[in-house]
KESEMI-642113 format. One record per atom (N, C-alpha, C): residue in three letters; residue number from 0; x, z, y; atom name. Coordinates in Angstrom, 2 decimals. Each point is the difference from the previous one (the first is absolute). Layout:
! KESEMI-642113
> ALA,NUM,X,Z,Y,CA .
...
***
This chain:
! KESEMI-642113
> UNK,0,5.04,-3.32,4.32,N .
> UNK,0,-0.70,1.68,1.16,CA .
> UNK,0,1.33,0.71,0.28,C .
> UNK,1,0.92,0.40,-1.41,N .
> UNK,1,1.59,0.32,0.26,CA .
> UNK,1,0.49,-0.14,1.36,C .
> UNK,2,0.08,-1.26,-0.34,N .
> UNK,2,0.94,-0.63,1.11,CA .
> UNK,2,-0.56,0.21,1.47,C .
> UNK,3,-0.76,0.07,0.02,N .
> UNK,3,-0.81,0.05,1.28,CA .
> UNK,3,0.02,1.57,0.19,C .
> UNK,4,-0.09,0.81,-0.83,N .
> UNK,4,0.24,1.37,0.39,CA .
> UNK,4,1.06,0.71,0.32,C .
> UNK,5,0.86,-0.81,-0.35,N .
> UNK,5,1.92,0.14,0.05,CA .
> UNK,5,0.31,-0.48,0.94,C .
> UNK,6,-0.74,-1.21,0.82,N .
> UNK,6,0.40,-0.31,1.31,CA .
> UNK,6,-0.86,0.55,0.95,C .
> UNK,7,-1.08,0.59,-0.11,N .
> UNK,7,-0.92,1.01,1.22,CA .
> UNK,7,0.73,1.26,0.18,C .
> UNK,8,0.87,0.52,-1.17,N .
> UNK,8,0.87,1.20,-0.11,CA .
> UNK,8,1.26,-0.27,0.44,C .
> UNK,9,0.41,-0.63,0.11,N .
> UNK,9,1.22,-0.83,0.86,CA .
> UNK,9,-0.01,0.35,1.23,C .
> UNK,10,-0.79,-1.02,0.33,N .
> UNK,10,-0.31,-0.60,1.75,CA .
> UNK,10,-0.49,1.53,-0.06,C .
> UNK,11,-0.56,1.02,-0.12,N .
> UNK,11,-0.48,1.21,0.80,CA .
> UNK,11,1.32,0.98,-0.45,C .
> UNK,12,1.08,-0.22,-0.32,N .
> UNK,12,0.86,1.00,-0.29,CA .
> UNK,12,1.25,-0.72,0.70,C .
> UNK,13,-0.14,-1.31,0.67,N .
> UNK,13,1.17,-1.09,0.58,CA .
> UNK,13,-0.77,0.14,1.96,C .
> UNK,14,-1.01,0.40,0.09,N .
> UNK,14,-1.01,-0.08,1.17,CA .
> UNK,14,1.53,1.03,1.00,C .
> UNK,15,0.09,1.08,-0.42,N .
> UNK,15,0.68,0.72,0.85,CA .
> UNK,15,1.65,-0.16,-0.18,C .
> UNK,16,0.53,-0.92,-0.71,N .
> UNK,16,1.04,-0.22,-0.05,CA .
> UNK,16,0.25,-1.00,1.46,C .
> UNK,17,-1.01,-0.67,-0.61,N .
> UNK,17,-0.13,-1.21,1.27,CA .
> UNK,17,0.05,0.23,1.29,C .
> UNK,18,-1.01,1.08,0.40,N .
> UNK,18,-0.19,0.97,1.30,CA .
> UNK,18,1.01,0.81,0.70,C .
> UNK,19,0.96,0.61,-1.43,N .
> UNK,19,1.63,0.57,0.48,CA .
> UNK,19,0.73,-1.35,0.58,C .
> UNK,20,-0.21,-0.85,-0.94,N .
> UNK,20,0.97,-1.41,0.94,CA .
> UNK,20,-0.47,-0.23,0.96,C .
> UNK,21,-0.97,-0.30,0.25,N .
> UNK,21,-0.83,-0.34,1.57,CA .
> UNK,21,0.43,1.20,0.95,C .
> UNK,22,-0.13,1.03,0.06,N .
> UNK,22,0.28,0.26,0.76,CA .
> UNK,22,1.55,0.56,0.49,C .
> UNK,23,1.23,-0.72,-1.44,N .
> UNK,23,1.39,-0.08,0.35,CA .
> UNK,23,0.37,-1.15,0.67,C .
> UNK,24,-1.02,-1.13,0.24,N .
> UNK,24,0.24,-1.30,0.39,CA .
> UNK,24,-0.08,0.50,1.65,C .
> UNK,25,-1.65,0.22,0.04,N .
> UNK,25,-0.63,0.18,1.17,CA .
> UNK,25,1.05,0.95,0.82,C .
> UNK,26,0.55,1.16,-0.43,N .
> UNK,26,0.93,0.76,1.39,CA .
> UNK,26,1.67,-0.91,-0.30,C .
> UNK,27,0.22,-0.70,-0.53,N .
> UNK,27,1.00,-0.79,-0.27,CA .
> UNK,27,-0.09,-1.38,1.25,C .
> UNK,28,-1.07,-0.07,-0.09,N .
> UNK,28,-0.48,-0.65,1.32,CA .
> UNK,28,0.37,0.60,1.03,C .
> UNK,29,-0.92,1.07,0.26,N .
> UNK,29,0.43,0.78,1.21,CA .
> UNK,29,1.23,-0.05,0.62,C .
> UNK,30,0.79,0.83,-1.07,N .
> UNK,30,1.34,0.33,0.49,CA .
> UNK,30,0.66,-1.40,0.03,C .
> UNK,31,-0.09,-0.69,-0.84,N .
> UNK,31,1.31,-1.59,0.48,CA .
> UNK,31,-0.56,-0.39,1.21,C .
> UNK,32,-0.92,-0.22,0.45,N .
> UNK,32,-0.93,-0.62,1.06,CA .
> UNK,32,1.23,1.27,1.54,C .
> UNK,33,-0.56,0.95,-0.45,N .
> UNK,33,0.94,1.08,1.27,CA .
> UNK,33,1.35,0.11,-0.04,C .
> UNK,34,0.19,-0.21,-0.93,N .
> UNK,34,2.04,-0.21,0.06,CA .
> UNK,34,0.45,-1.16,0.22,C .
> UNK,35,-1.02,-1.50,-0.10,N .
> UNK,35,0.51,-1.14,0.67,CA .
> UNK,35,0.08,-0.12,0.98,C .
> UNK,36,-1.58,0.89,0.76,N .
> UNK,36,-0.25,-0.16,1.44,CA .
> UNK,36,0.50,1.07,0.63,C .
> UNK,37,1.19,0.94,-0.17,N .
> UNK,37,0.04,0.64,1.12,CA .
> UNK,37,0.22,1.48,-0.89,C .
> UNK,38,-0.32,0.75,-1.28,N .
> UNK,38,0.53,1.15,0.26,CA .
> UNK,38,0.46,0.02,-1.55,C .
> UNK,39,1.43,0.13,0.03,N .
> UNK,39,0.81,-0.16,-1.07,CA .
> UNK,39,0.13,1.20,-0.97,C .
> UNK,40,-1.12,1.05,0.48,N .
> UNK,40,-0.04,1.96,-0.67,CA .
> UNK,40,-1.51,-0.43,-0.54,C .
> UNK,41,-0.57,-0.76,0.42,N .
> UNK,41,-1.63,-0.07,-0.89,CA .
> UNK,41,0.25,0.26,-1.59,C .
> UNK,42,-0.53,1.00,-0.60,N .
> UNK,42,-0.18,-0.21,-1.52,CA .
> UNK,42,-1.55,0.49,-0.51,C .
> UNK,43,0.18,-0.14,-1.28,N .
> UNK,43,-1.72,0.30,-0.50,CA .
> UNK,43,-0.21,0.62,-1.01,C .
> UNK,44,-1.15,1.33,-0.20,N .
> UNK,44,0.57,0.89,-0.84,CA .
> UNK,44,-1.48,-0.34,-1.17,C .
> UNK,45,0.03,-0.19,-1.24,N .
> UNK,45,-1.36,0.48,-0.87,CA .
> UNK,45,-1.10,0.52,-0.06,C .
> UNK,46,0.72,1.55,0.85,N .
> UNK,46,-0.91,0.87,0.34,CA .
> UNK,46,0.93,1.40,0.81,C .
> UNK,47,-1.04,-0.02,1.19,N .
> UNK,47,0.83,0.79,0.71,CA .
> UNK,47,-1.33,0.97,0.36,C .
> UNK,48,0.65,1.59,0.07,N .
> UNK,48,-0.62,1.13,0.68,CA .
> UNK,48,0.85,0.50,1.48,C .
> UNK,49,-0.78,-0.27,0.99,N .
> UNK,49,0.21,0.73,1.09,CA .
> UNK,49,-1.07,0.97,0.22,C .
> UNK,50,0.53,1.36,1.58,N .
> UNK,50,-1.06,0.45,0.36,CA .
> UNK,50,-1.37,-0.50,0.22,C .
> UNK,51,0.08,-1.09,0.24,N .
> UNK,51,-1.33,-0.55,0.98,CA .
> UNK,51,-0.76,-1.10,-1.35,C .
> UNK,52,0.67,-0.26,-0.91,N .
> UNK,52,-0.66,-0.85,-0.98,CA .
> UNK,52,0.59,-0.31,-1.26,C .
> UNK,53,-0.14,-0.80,-0.97,N .
> UNK,53,0.06,0.04,-1.30,CA .
> UNK,53,-0.02,-1.69,-0.01,C .
> UNK,54,0.69,-0.98,-0.65,N .
> UNK,54,0.11,-1.34,-0.12,CA .
> UNK,54,0.45,-0.69,-1.04,C .
> UNK,55,-1.15,-0.99,-0.36,N .
> UNK,55,0.86,-0.67,-1.40,CA .
> UNK,55,0.13,-1.43,0.38,C .
> UNK,56,1.60,-0.09,0.21,N .
> UNK,56,0.33,-1.35,0.30,CA .
> UNK,56,0.40,0.22,1.60,C .
> UNK,57,1.05,0.39,0.65,N .
> UNK,57,0.24,0.04,1.40,CA .
> UNK,57,0.79,-0.45,0.58,C .
> UNK,58,-0.12,-0.79,1.05,N .
> UNK,58,1.62,-0.65,0.38,CA .
> UNK,58,0.13,1.06,1.77,C .
> UNK,59,1.05,0.46,-0.32,N .
> UNK,59,0.63,0.36,1.57,CA .
> UNK,59,1.40,-0.46,0.51,C .
> UNK,60,-0.85,-0.61,1.43,N .
> UNK,60,0.99,-0.58,0.94,CA .
> UNK,60,-0.20,0.22,1.39,C .
> UNK,61,1.04,-0.01,0.71,N .
> UNK,61,-0.07,0.24,1.52,CA .
> UNK,61,-1.15,-1.15,0.84,C .
> UNK,62,-0.61,0.44,0.06,N .
> UNK,62,-0.95,-0.94,1.25,CA .
> UNK,62,0.82,-0.47,1.25,C .
> UNK,63,0.57,0.61,0.28,N .
> UNK,63,0.55,0.20,1.42,CA .
> UNK,63,1.22,-1.26,-0.30,C .
> UNK,64,0.67,-0.19,-0.74,N .
> UNK,64,0.82,-0.95,-0.37,CA .
> UNK,64,-0.73,-1.54,-0.26,C .
> UNK,65,-1.19,-0.51,-0.05,N .
> UNK,65,-0.51,-1.09,0.04,CA .
> UNK,65,-0.65,-0.26,0.99,C .
> UNK,66,-0.40,-1.54,0.42,N .
> UNK,66,-0.52,-0.29,0.75,CA .
> UNK,66,-1.54,-0.05,-0.42,C .
> UNK,67,-0.83,-0.31,0.82,N .
> UNK,67,-1.79,0.28,-0.37,CA .
> UNK,67,0.39,-1.20,-1.13,C .
> UNK,68,0.04,-1.39,0.21,N .
> UNK,68,-0.01,-0.70,-1.07,CA .
> UNK,68,0.56,0.38,-1.28,C .
> UNK,69,1.51,0.28,0.18,N .
> UNK,69,0.41,0.36,-1.30,CA .
> UNK,69,-1.20,1.72,-0.73,C .
> UNK,70,-0.26,0.67,0.82,N .
> UNK,70,-1.27,0.92,-0.54,CA .
> UNK,70,-0.99,-0.30,-0.79,C .
> UNK,71,-0.62,-1.13,1.04,N .
> UNK,71,-1.07,-0.52,-0.49,CA .
> UNK,71,0.40,-0.55,-1.87,C .
> UNK,72,1.27,-1.28,0.25,N .
> UNK,72,0.42,-0.32,-1.41,CA .
> UNK,72,-0.09,0.87,-0.77,C .
> UNK,73,0.65,1.46,0.16,N .
> UNK,73,0.18,0.86,-1.14,CA .
> UNK,73,-1.02,0.60,-0.56,C .
> UNK,74,-0.88,0.38,0.86,N .
> UNK,74,-1.38,0.43,0.12,CA .
> UNK,74,-0.71,-1.05,-1.43,C .
> UNK,75,0.25,-1.31,0.11,N .
> UNK,75,-0.58,-0.77,-0.90,CA .
> UNK,75,0.61,-0.62,-1.48,C .
> UNK,76,1.37,0.47,0.17,N .
> UNK,76,0.81,-0.46,-0.81,CA .
> UNK,76,-0.08,0.67,-1.38,C .
> UNK,77,-0.43,1.30,-0.14,N .
> UNK,77,-0.16,0.23,-1.29,CA .
> UNK,77,-1.47,-0.56,-0.72,C .
> UNK,78,-0.95,-0.24,0.60,N .
> UNK,78,-1.03,-1.02,-0.32,CA .
> UNK,78,0.27,-1.26,-0.65,C .
> UNK,79,1.01,-0.30,1.51,N .
> UNK,79,0.43,-1.62,-0.58,CA .
> UNK,79,0.91,0.02,-1.33,C .
> UNK,80,0.53,0.67,-0.20,N .
> UNK,80,1.10,0.43,-1.37,CA .
> UNK,80,-0.79,-0.32,-1.38,C .
> UNK,81,-1.22,1.05,0.59,N .
> UNK,81,-0.50,-0.19,-1.37,CA .
> UNK,81,-0.95,-1.31,-0.50,C .
> UNK,82,-0.16,-0.31,1.16,N .
> UNK,82,-1.09,-1.57,0.06,CA .
> UNK,82,1.17,-1.21,-0.12,C .
> UNK,83,1.33,0.21,-0.18,N .
> UNK,83,0.91,-1.02,-0.15,CA .
> UNK,83,0.65,0.24,-1.82,C .
> UNK,84,-0.29,1.22,-0.31,N .
> UNK,84,-0.09,0.10,-1.71,CA .
> UNK,84,-1.27,-0.32,-0.47,C .
> UNK,85,-1.13,-0.03,0.54,N .
> UNK,85,-1.61,-0.51,-0.28,CA .
> UNK,85,-0.13,-1.56,-0.30,C .
> UNK,86,0.56,-0.81,1.25,N .
> UNK,86,0.18,-1.39,-0.17,CA .
> UNK,86,0.75,-0.18,-0.94,C .
> UNK,87,1.28,0.62,0.17,N .
> UNK,87,0.78,-0.90,-1.15,CA .
> UNK,87,-0.67,0.24,-1.29,C .
> UNK,88,-0.21,1.34,-0.54,N .
> UNK,88,-0.82,-0.08,-0.93,CA .
> UNK,88,-0.75,-1.21,-0.63,C .
> UNK,89,-0.90,0.09,1.06,N .
> UNK,89,-0.92,-1.21,-0.15,CA .
> UNK,89,0.27,-1.37,-0.28,C .
> UNK,90,1.14,-0.39,0.75,N .
> UNK,90,0.86,-1.27,0.28,CA .
> UNK,90,0.87,-0.25,-1.78,C .
> UNK,91,-0.34,1.19,-0.22,N .
> UNK,91,1.42,-0.31,-1.52,CA .
> UNK,91,-1.19,0.04,-1.03,C .
> UNK,92,-1.48,0.85,0.14,N .
> UNK,92,-0.97,-0.67,-1.13,CA .
> UNK,92,-0.06,-1.25,-0.04,C .
> UNK,93,0.03,-1.08,1.72,N .
> UNK,93,0.02,-1.68,-0.17,CA .
> UNK,93,0.98,-0.25,-1.10,C .
> UNK,94,1.19,0.64,-0.39,N .
> UNK,94,1.26,-1.05,-1.08,CA .
> UNK,94,-0.81,0.00,-1.24,C .
> UNK,95,0.10,-1.45,-0.32,N .
> UNK,95,-1.01,-0.96,-1.08,CA .
> UNK,95,0.93,0.86,-1.11,C .
> UNK,96,1.05,0.35,-0.04,N .
> UNK,96,0.75,0.40,-1.27,CA .
> UNK,96,-0.60,1.54,-0.19,C .
> UNK,97,-0.45,0.69,0.77,N .
> UNK,97,-0.59,1.17,-0.27,CA .
> UNK,97,-1.27,0.45,-1.36,C .
> UNK,98,0.70,-0.54,-1.01,N .
> UNK,98,-0.82,-0.08,-1.01,CA .
> UNK,98,-0.16,1.39,-0.78,C .
> UNK,99,0.94,0.86,0.10,N .
> UNK,99,0.20,1.94,-0.28,CA .
> UNK,99,-1.35,0.20,0.79,C .
> UNK,100,-0.96,0.86,-1.12,N .
> UNK,100,-0.86,0.97,0.66,CA .
> UNK,100,0.36,1.12,0.56,C .
> UNK,101,0.79,0.55,-0.04,N .
> UNK,101,0.39,1.39,0.50,CA .
> UNK,101,0.76,-0.16,1.28,C .
> UNK,102,1.03,-1.69,0.02,N .
> UNK,102,0.14,-0.04,1.50,CA .
> UNK,102,-0.90,-0.21,0.92,C .
> UNK,103,-0.90,-0.90,-0.90,N .
> UNK,103,-1.29,-0.13,1.05,CA .
> UNK,103,-0.71,1.50,0.63,C .
> UNK,104,-0.24,1.00,-1.04,N .
> UNK,104,-0.55,1.02,0.26,CA .
> UNK,104,0.80,0.68,1.08,C .
> UNK,105,1.48,0.24,-0.07,N .
> UNK,105,0.48,0.34,1.32,CA .
> UNK,105,0.05,-0.26,1.09,C .
> UNK,106,0.39,-1.79,0.31,N .
> UNK,106,-0.16,-0.14,0.97,CA .
> UNK,106,-1.55,-0.15,0.67,C .
> UNK,107,-0.88,-0.19,-0.92,N .
> UNK,107,-1.45,0.18,0.52,CA .
> UNK,107,-0.41,1.78,0.42,C .
> UNK,108,0.68,1.27,-0.58,N .
> UNK,108,-0.18,0.83,0.95,CA .
> UNK,108,0.99,0.30,1.06,C .
> UNK,109,0.73,-0.99,-0.62,N .
> UNK,109,1.27,0.79,1.37,CA .
> UNK,109,-1.31,-0.95,1.25,C .
> UNK,110,0.02,-1.19,0.15,N .
> UNK,110,-0.95,-0.59,1.08,CA .
> UNK,110,-1.21,1.03,0.51,C .
> UNK,111,-1.01,0.43,-1.37,N .
> UNK,111,-0.84,0.53,0.81,CA .
> UNK,111,-0.08,1.43,0.22,C .
> UNK,112,1.31,0.31,-0.30,N .
> UNK,112,0.13,1.81,0.36,CA .
> UNK,112,0.52,0.05,1.32,C .
> UNK,113,1.36,-1.17,0.25,N .
> UNK,113,0.38,0.41,1.23,CA .
> UNK,113,-1.00,-0.54,1.07,C .
> UNK,114,-1.08,-0.95,-0.36,N .
> UNK,114,-0.57,-0.65,0.94,CA .
> UNK,114,-0.77,0.91,0.44,C .
> UNK,115,-0.87,0.54,-0.71,N .
> UNK,115,-1.14,0.65,-0.18,CA .
> UNK,115,-0.61,1.72,0.09,C .
> UNK,116,1.45,0.48,-0.04,N .
> UNK,116,0.06,1.13,0.25,CA .
> UNK,116,0.61,0.59,1.29,C .
> UNK,117,1.09,-0.75,0.63,N .
> UNK,117,0.25,0.21,0.95,CA .
> UNK,117,-0.64,-0.17,0.92,C .
> UNK,118,-0.47,-1.66,0.36,N .
> UNK,118,-0.42,-0.11,1.29,CA .
> UNK,118,-1.46,0.63,0.08,C .
> UNK,119,-0.95,0.45,-0.62,N .
> UNK,119,-1.25,0.51,0.17,CA .
> UNK,119,-0.12,1.63,0.21,C .
> UNK,120,1.02,0.96,-0.43,N .
> UNK,120,0.67,0.86,0.24,CA .
> UNK,120,0.25,0.11,1.56,C .
> UNK,121,0.82,-0.66,0.10,N .
> UNK,121,0.77,0.03,1.84,CA .
> UNK,121,-1.34,-0.66,0.83,C .
> UNK,122,-1.12,-1.12,-0.33,N .
> UNK,122,-0.73,-0.50,0.82,CA .
> UNK,122,-0.92,1.26,0.06,C .
> UNK,123,-0.13,0.85,-0.95,N .
> UNK,123,-0.92,1.34,0.23,CA .
> UNK,123,0.37,0.81,0.93,C .
> UNK,124,1.51,0.48,0.06,N .
> UNK,124,0.62,0.48,0.98,CA .
> UNK,124,-0.44,-0.47,1.32,C .
> UNK,125,0.55,-0.87,0.29,N .
> UNK,125,-0.53,-0.63,1.00,CA .
> UNK,125,-1.02,0.22,0.69,C .
> UNK,126,-1.15,-0.48,-0.64,N .
> UNK,126,-1.55,-0.04,0.19,CA .
> UNK,126,-0.26,1.53,0.30,C .
> UNK,127,0.26,0.72,-0.64,N .
> UNK,127,-0.54,1.59,0.39,CA .
> UNK,127,0.99,0.74,0.80,C .
> UNK,128,0.91,-0.03,0.61,N .
> UNK,128,1.03,0.19,1.19,CA .
> UNK,128,-0.87,-0.16,0.93,C .
> UNK,129,-0.07,1.10,0.90,N .
> UNK,129,-0.17,0.30,1.42,CA .
> UNK,129,1.14,-0.76,0.81,C .
> UNK,130,0.08,-1.11,0.20,N .
> UNK,130,0.91,-0.44,1.06,CA .
> UNK,130,0.20,0.48,1.17,C .
> UNK,131,-0.64,0.32,0.54,N .
> UNK,131,-0.63,0.92,1.43,CA .
> UNK,131,1.14,1.23,0.08,C .
> UNK,132,-0.37,1.00,-1.43,N .
> UNK,132,1.11,0.85,0.06,CA .
> UNK,132,1.36,0.43,-0.75,C .
> UNK,133,0.24,-0.84,-0.61,N .
> UNK,133,1.14,-0.62,-0.74,CA .
> UNK,133,1.29,-0.13,0.72,C .
> UNK,134,0.73,0.66,-0.12,N .
> UNK,134,1.40,-0.61,0.80,CA .
> UNK,134,0.69,-0.28,-0.96,C .
> UNK,135,0.71,-1.19,0.37,N .
> UNK,135,1.17,-0.95,-0.96,CA .
> UNK,135,1.12,1.23,0.87,C .
> UNK,136,0.98,-0.27,-1.69,N .
> UNK,136,-0.16,-0.27,-1.25,CA .
> UNK,136,-1.26,0.42,-1.18,C .
> UNK,137,-0.86,-0.20,-1.01,N .
> UNK,137,-0.74,0.94,-0.58,CA .
> UNK,137,0.90,0.32,-1.13,C .
> UNK,138,0.57,-1.79,-0.70,N .
> UNK,138,0.12,0.32,-0.54,CA .
> UNK,138,-0.75,-0.90,-1.50,C .
> UNK,139,-1.05,-0.23,0.38,N .
> UNK,139,-1.00,-0.64,-0.73,CA .
> UNK,139,0.41,-1.65,0.34,C .
> UNK,140,0.41,-1.07,-0.57,N .
> UNK,140,0.32,-0.86,0.43,CA .
> UNK,140,-0.72,-1.12,0.91,C .
> UNK,141,-1.28,-0.19,-0.32,N .
> UNK,141,-0.87,-1.07,1.21,CA .
> UNK,141,-0.35,1.31,0.66,C .
> UNK,142,-0.49,0.48,-0.41,N .
> UNK,142,-0.23,1.70,1.74,CA .
> UNK,142,1.06,-0.95,0.85,C .
> UNK,143,1.44,0.02,-0.48,N .
> UNK,143,1.05,0.31,1.29,CA .
> UNK,143,-0.06,-1.48,0.32,C .
> UNK,144,-0.20,-1.01,-0.61,N .
> UNK,144,-0.02,-1.05,0.00,CA .
> UNK,144,-1.11,-0.39,1.03,C .
> UNK,145,-0.96,0.46,0.11,N .
> UNK,145,-1.39,-0.26,0.90,CA .
> UNK,145,0.25,0.58,1.37,C .
> UNK,146,0.52,1.89,-0.22,N .
> UNK,146,0.25,0.44,0.95,CA .
> UNK,146,1.17,-0.31,1.05,C .
> UNK,147,1.07,-0.98,-0.75,N .
> UNK,147,0.96,-1.02,0.75,CA .
> UNK,147,-0.49,-0.64,0.99,C .
> UNK,148,-1.09,-0.94,-1.00,N .
> UNK,148,-0.57,-1.11,0.66,CA .
> UNK,148,-0.92,0.45,1.49,C .
> UNK,149,-0.34,0.97,-0.27,N .
> UNK,149,-1.61,0.64,0.97,CA .
> UNK,149,0.96,0.26,1.17,C .
> UNK,150,1.24,0.91,0.00,N .
> UNK,150,1.26,0.72,0.75,CA .
> UNK,150,0.38,-1.50,1.38,C .
> UNK,151,0.23,-0.95,-1.24,N .
> UNK,151,0.79,-1.05,0.58,CA .
> UNK,151,-1.08,-1.25,0.98,C .
> UNK,152,-1.14,-0.04,-0.67,N .
> UNK,152,-1.06,-0.86,0.67,CA .
> UNK,152,-1.16,0.55,0.10,C .
> UNK,153,-0.21,1.12,0.00,N .
> UNK,153,-1.02,0.57,0.32,CA .
> UNK,153,-1.06,-0.34,-0.35,C .
> UNK,154,-0.17,0.07,-1.31,N .
> UNK,154,-1.37,-0.98,-0.72,CA .
> UNK,154,-0.68,1.20,-0.26,C .
> UNK,155,-1.74,-0.72,-0.45,N .
> UNK,155,-0.79,1.67,-0.58,CA .
> UNK,155,-0.01,0.01,-1.50,C .
> UNK,156,0.26,1.29,-0.01,N .
> UNK,156,-0.20,0.17,-1.56,CA .
> UNK,156,-0.48,-0.84,-1.03,C .
> UNK,157,-1.42,-0.27,0.18,N .
> UNK,157,-1.41,-0.47,-0.70,CA .
> UNK,157,0.93,-1.50,-0.09,C .
> UNK,158,0.27,-0.96,1.13,N .
> UNK,158,0.50,-1.07,-0.12,CA .
> UNK,158,1.43,0.07,-1.02,C .
> UNK,159,1.08,1.02,0.19,N .
> UNK,159,0.80,0.10,-0.91,CA .
> UNK,159,-0.53,0.24,-1.42,C .
> UNK,160,-0.68,0.49,-0.14,N .
> UNK,160,-0.32,0.19,-1.63,CA .
> UNK,160,-0.68,-0.48,-0.50,C .
> UNK,161,-1.14,-0.39,0.64,N .
> UNK,161,-0.99,-1.71,-0.30,CA .
> UNK,161,1.55,-1.08,-0.61,C .
> UNK,162,0.80,0.14,1.00,N .
> UNK,162,1.28,-1.32,-0.03,CA .
> UNK,162,0.34,0.43,-1.61,C .
> UNK,163,0.76,1.15,-0.06,N .
> UNK,163,0.19,0.19,-1.39,CA .
> UNK,163,-0.41,0.00,-1.27,C .
> UNK,164,-1.63,0.17,0.14,N .
> UNK,164,-0.65,-0.21,-1.12,CA .
> UNK,164,-0.28,-0.92,-0.06,C .
> UNK,165,0.17,-1.00,0.51,N .
> UNK,165,0.05,-1.39,0.07,CA .
> UNK,165,0.82,-0.85,-0.60,C .
> UNK,166,1.17,0.34,0.96,N .
> UNK,166,1.53,-0.67,-0.98,CA .
> UNK,166,0.00,0.66,-1.56,C .
> UNK,167,-0.34,1.51,-0.27,N .
> UNK,167,0.59,0.21,-0.94,CA .
> UNK,167,-1.64,-0.64,-1.22,C .
> UNK,168,-0.85,0.30,0.32,N .
> UNK,168,-1.25,-0.82,-0.52,CA .
> UNK,168,0.39,-1.41,-0.47,C .
> UNK,169,0.22,-0.78,0.90,N .
> UNK,169,0.43,-1.12,-0.19,CA .
> UNK,169,1.43,-0.42,-1.22,C .
> UNK,170,0.83,1.27,0.35,N .
> UNK,170,0.89,-0.51,-0.80,CA .
> UNK,170,0.03,0.82,-1.59,C .
> UNK,171,-0.88,0.72,0.12,N .
> UNK,171,-0.49,0.64,-1.49,CA .
> UNK,171,-0.73,-1.17,-0.85,C .
> UNK,172,-1.17,-0.65,0.76,N .
> UNK,172,-0.61,-1.03,-0.60,CA .
> UNK,172,0.70,-1.37,-0.22,C .
> UNK,173,0.84,-0.31,0.62,N .
> UNK,173,0.68,-1.27,-0.22,CA .
> UNK,173,1.17,0.55,-1.19,C .
> UNK,174,0.43,0.93,-0.14,N .
> UNK,174,0.98,0.35,-0.94,CA .
> UNK,174,-0.84,0.03,-1.56,C .
> UNK,175,-0.89,0.96,-0.20,N .
> UNK,175,-1.41,0.01,-0.74,CA .
> UNK,175,-0.12,-1.83,-0.82,C .
> UNK,176,-0.59,-0.74,0.74,N .
> UNK,176,-0.44,-0.90,0.10,CA .
> UNK,176,1.10,-0.99,-0.31,C .
> UNK,177,1.74,0.19,0.29,N .
> UNK,177,1.02,-0.74,-0.86,CA .
> UNK,177,0.36,0.68,-1.39,C .
> UNK,178,-0.64,1.09,-0.16,N .
> UNK,178,0.08,1.21,-1.52,CA .
> UNK,178,-0.81,-0.96,-0.27,C .
> UNK,179,-0.93,-0.07,-0.20,N .
> UNK,179,-0.81,-0.56,-0.80,CA .
> UNK,179,-0.35,-1.45,-0.33,C .
> UNK,180,0.62,-0.61,0.94,N .
> UNK,180,0.36,-1.62,-0.49,CA .
> UNK,180,1.24,0.19,-0.75,C .
> UNK,181,0.99,0.86,-0.06,N .
> UNK,181,1.00,-0.35,-1.00,CA .
> UNK,181,-0.23,-0.05,-0.97,C .
> UNK,182,0.40,-0.73,-0.67,N .
> UNK,182,-0.12,-0.57,-1.47,CA .
> UNK,182,0.45,1.52,-1.16,C .
> UNK,183,1.28,0.45,0.36,N .
> UNK,183,0.68,0.80,-0.75,CA .
> UNK,183,-1.20,1.41,-0.09,C .
> UNK,184,-0.30,0.39,1.09,N .
> UNK,184,-0.38,0.97,0.02,CA .
> UNK,184,-1.44,-0.11,-0.76,C .
> UNK,185,-0.91,-1.18,0.46,N .
> UNK,185,-1.27,-0.33,-0.70,CA .
> UNK,185,0.32,0.16,-1.47,C .
> UNK,186,0.96,-0.72,-0.43,N .
> UNK,186,0.26,0.34,-1.50,CA .
> UNK,186,0.73,1.45,-0.29,C .
> UNK,187,0.08,0.81,0.35,N .
> UNK,187,0.84,1.26,-0.04,CA .
> UNK,187,-0.92,0.81,-1.24,C .
> UNK,188,-1.61,0.02,0.45,N .
> UNK,188,-0.65,0.97,-0.63,CA .
> UNK,188,-0.69,-1.09,-1.42,C .
> UNK,189,0.18,-1.24,-0.16,N .
> UNK,189,-0.71,-0.93,-1.03,CA .
> UNK,189,0.47,0.60,-1.55,C .
> UNK,190,1.20,-0.13,-0.22,N .
> UNK,190,0.45,0.47,-0.46,CA .
> UNK,190,-0.74,1.61,-1.29,C .
> UNK,191,-0.28,0.60,0.98,N .
> UNK,191,-0.83,1.22,-0.35,CA .
> UNK,191,-1.49,-0.09,0.14,C .
> UNK,192,0.03,-0.47,0.62,N .
> UNK,192,-2.07,-0.31,-0.22,CA .
> UNK,192,0.09,-0.77,-1.21,C .
> UNK,193,0.73,-1.29,-0.28,N .
> UNK,193,-0.33,-0.48,-1.27,CA .
> UNK,193,0.10,0.85,-1.27,C .
> UNK,194,1.41,1.37,0.30,N .
> UNK,194,-0.13,0.22,-0.95,CA .
> UNK,194,-1.15,1.47,-0.44,C .
> UNK,195,-0.85,0.40,0.87,N .
> UNK,195,-1.22,0.85,0.07,CA .
> UNK,195,-0.85,-0.64,-0.52,C .
> UNK,196,-0.03,-1.37,0.62,N .
> UNK,196,-1.29,-0.91,-1.08,CA .
> UNK,196,0.18,-0.58,-1.35,C .
> UNK,197,1.03,-0.04,-0.27,N .
> UNK,197,0.19,-0.15,-1.30,CA .
> UNK,197,-0.39,1.07,-1.18,C .
***
């Protein structure tokens, strides 16, 4: 019972740390992509306040220096960087010699936080955005992604949002399925459950 309480407290205390790291990885993804694709002056800030707005985790780059495809890539790069970390953590949970419970907890929390914090938030922003009224760039990753697709291919906002929701839903469902099938993830809570039952 005491072990369970300590584990719960540890998880509660670590969630903000994982979210902070997620913001850094996400913005590094945007900044790195922007620099590689044509704007060597791209930079990110953990927090910034301008006359127009305040932001936590913001990347600044010159969109005019990048092609349409490069801007499309940069808008997705932050999300993809976070998912690369999530998938890597999930794969590391598969390693057979990972018998250390705390290491399993670390990789498990990394996988779940990076997958299920970033994507739902970005998708929610995109689904609630009015693509007919917003002008690119907005600074919201998936909104910008959809606006770029709409500008190039003149697609219906409803079609774009439906496609985004489908892709995000399939990805997260598959990720959760793989996580639940992972033996290390399944056994993560077992010692704590057995202790509380004793």
